[in-house]
TORPA-4810 file (N, C-alpha, C, O; in nm, 3 decimals):
<nodes>
NODE_1_-1.407_0.219_3.349_-1.322_0.330_3.313_-1.362_0.449_3.400_-1.481_0.479_3.416_M
NODE_2_-1.266_0.514_3.455_-1.293_0.627_3.542_-1.291_0.757_3.462_-1.238_0.764_3.351_R
NODE_3_-1.350_0.857_3.523_-1.365_0.984_3.454_-1.230_1.043_3.415_-1.219_1.099_3.305_F
NODE_4_-1.130_1.034_3.499_-1.000_1.094_3.469_-0.924_1.014_3.363_-0.823_1.064_3.311_Y
NODE_5_-0.968_0.893_3.330_-0.903_0.814_3.226_-0.951_0.851_3.085_-0.887_0.818_2.986_E
NODE_6_-1.065_0.919_3.079_-1.123_0.956_2.950_-1.052_1.081_2.897_-1.042_1.181_2.967_I
NODE_7_-1.004_1.072_2.775_-0.938_1.186_2.713_-1.025_1.238_2.600_-1.096_1.163_2.534_Q
NODE_8_-1.017_1.367_2.579_-1.094_1.424_2.469_-1.021_1.395_2.338_-0.899_1.381_2.335_T
NODE_9_-1.097_1.386_2.231_-1.041_1.361_2.099_-0.995_1.494_2.041_-1.072_1.589_2.031_I
NODE_10_-0.868_1.498_2.003_-0.815_1.620_1.944_-0.847_1.623_1.796_-0.833_1.521_1.728_K
NODE_11_-0.890_1.737_1.745_-0.918_1.744_1.601_-0.788_1.730_1.521_-0.683_1.778_1.563_P
NODE_12_-0.799_1.664_1.406_-0.684_1.644_1.318_-0.678_1.760_1.220_-0.775_1.788_1.148_I
NODE_13_-0.564_1.828_1.219_-0.548_1.940_1.127_-0.527_1.889_0.986_-0.468_1.782_0.967_K
NODE_14_-0.573_1.962_0.886_-0.545_1.920_0.748_-0.396_1.930_0.718_-0.326_2.016_0.772_P
NODE_15_-0.349_1.843_0.632_-0.208_1.841_0.597_-0.176_1.957_0.503_-0.260_2.000_0.424_L
NODE_16_-0.054_2.005_0.514_-0.009_2.106_0.419_0.011_2.036_0.284_0.022_1.914_0.280_S
NODE_17_0.017_2.110_0.176_0.037_2.045_0.045_0.163_1.960_0.039_0.163_1.853_-0.022_P
NODE_18_0.272_2.007_0.104_0.396_1.929_0.105_0.379_1.799_0.182_0.424_1.694_0.138_E
NODE_19_0.313_1.808_0.298_0.291_1.688_0.379_0.197_1.591_0.309_0.217_1.470_0.316_Q
NODE_20_0.096_1.643_0.241_0.002_1.558_0.169_0.073_1.484_0.055_0.045_1.367_0.031_A
NODE_21_0.163_1.553_-0.014_0.238_1.490_-0.123_0.327_1.378_-0.071_0.332_1.271_-0.132_R
NODE_22_0.396_1.401_0.040_0.482_1.299_0.098_0.400_1.179_0.144_0.439_1.064_0.121_I
NODE_23_0.286_1.205_0.207_0.200_1.096_0.254_0.149_1.014_0.137_0.143_0.891_0.145_K
NODE_24_0.111_1.080_0.028_0.061_1.011_-0.090_0.170_0.927_-0.156_0.145_0.815_-0.199_N
NODE_25_0.292_0.982_-0.163_0.403_0.906_-0.221_0.435_0.782_-0.139_0.463_0.677_-0.196_L
NODE_26_0.433_0.793_-0.008_0.459_0.678_0.079_0.351_0.572_0.061_0.380_0.452_0.061_K
NODE_27_0.226_0.617_0.048_0.116_0.522_0.027_0.131_0.450_-0.105_0.107_0.329_-0.114_K
NODE_28_0.171_0.523_-0.209_0.191_0.463_-0.341_0.303_0.361_-0.339_0.295_0.259_-0.406_N
NODE_29_0.408_0.387_-0.263_0.520_0.295_-0.256_0.476_0.163_-0.194_0.508_0.055_-0.244_V
NODE_30_0.400_0.171_-0.083_0.358_0.047_-0.018_0.259_-0.032_-0.105_0.264_-0.155_-0.107_S
NODE_31_0.171_0.037_-0.177_0.077_-0.035_-0.264_0.149_-0.094_-0.384_0.112_-0.202_-0.431_S
NODE_32_0.252_-0.026_-0.434_0.330_-0.080_-0.546_0.406_-0.205_-0.503_0.416_-0.300_-0.580_A
NODE_33_0.459_-0.205_-0.382_0.529_-0.324_-0.331_0.433_-0.441_-0.321_0.469_-0.554_-0.354_K
NODE_34_0.311_-0.415_-0.274_0.211_-0.521_-0.262_0.175_-0.577_-0.400_0.164_-0.698_-0.416_Q
NODE_35_0.155_-0.489_-0.498_0.123_-0.535_-0.634_0.238_-0.616_-0.693_0.215_-0.715_-0.762_R
NODE_36_0.361_-0.574_-0.666_0.477_-0.647_-0.716_0.484_-0.786_-0.656_0.510_-0.883_-0.727_L
NODE_37_0.460_-0.797_-0.525_0.461_-0.929_-0.460_0.354_-1.020_-0.517_0.379_-1.138_-0.541_R
NODE_38_0.234_-0.966_-0.539_0.125_-1.049_-0.591_0.154_-1.093_-0.734_0.123_-1.206_-0.772_S
NODE_39_0.212_-1.003_-0.815_0.245_-1.039_-0.953_0.353_-1.146_-0.957_0.345_-1.239_-1.037_E
NODE_40_0.454_-1.134_-0.873_0.558_-1.237_-0.868_0.498_-1.370_-0.826_0.537_-1.475_-0.877_K
NODE_41_0.404_-1.368_-0.733_0.337_-1.490_-0.691_0.259_-1.553_-0.804_0.260_-1.675_-0.821_G
NODE_42_0.188_-1.470_-0.882_0.112_-1.521_-0.996_0.205_-1.584_-1.100_0.172_-1.687_-1.158_R
NODE_43_0.319_-1.522_-1.123_0.410_-1.574_-1.223_0.476_-1.703_-1.177_0.512_-1.786_-1.261_Q
NODE_44_0.494_-1.721_-1.048_0.550_-1.846_-0.998_0.452_-1.961_-1.015_0.491_-2.075_-1.039_L
NODE_45_0.324_-1.931_-1.001_0.221_-2.035_-1.011_0.199_-2.077_-1.156_0.188_-2.197_-1.183_I
NODE_46_0.193_-1.981_-1.249_0.168_-2.013_-1.390_0.296_-2.068_-1.454_0.404_-2.014_-1.432_K
NODE_47_0.285_-2.174_-1.531_0.403_-2.223_-1.603_0.433_-2.127_-1.718_0.342_-2.073_-1.781_P
NODE_48_0.559_-2.106_-1.744_0.599_-2.016_-1.852_0.593_-2.092_-1.983_0.654_-2.197_-1.999_I
NODE_49_0.518_-2.037_-2.079_0.507_-2.099_-2.211_0.630_-2.064_-2.292_0.677_-1.950_-2.291_K
NODE_50_0.682_-2.164_-2.362_0.802_-2.137_-2.441_0.765_-2.054_-2.563_0.660_-2.075_-2.625_S
NODE_51_0.851_-1.963_-2.597_0.826_-1.872_-2.709_0.865_-1.942_-2.839_0.973_-2.001_-2.848_V
NODE_52_0.779_-1.935_-2.938_0.811_-1.988_-3.071_0.773_-2.133_-3.090_0.793_-2.186_-3.200_G
NODE_53_0.721_-2.200_-2.991_0.683_-2.340_-3.013_0.540_-2.345_-3.064_0.453_-2.274_-3.014_S
NODE_54_0.516_-2.429_-3.163_0.384_-2.442_-3.221_0.306_-2.549_-3.144_0.363_-2.654_-3.111_A
NODE_55_0.178_-2.525_-3.117_0.098_-2.626_-3.044_0.061_-2.746_-3.127_-0.006_-2.837_-3.078_P
</nodes>
């Protein structure tokens, strides 16, 4: 790597409250989608017990 290829790292500014809220909401949406997919997968694997049948 040559000297002119090296770039300095720019500091990351803190998010404004509005930007932080939007970022948090987007993160929650993606994690909720992941939890939904995993729960649907679990329900497909487990057999559904019939309601009201005595063992």
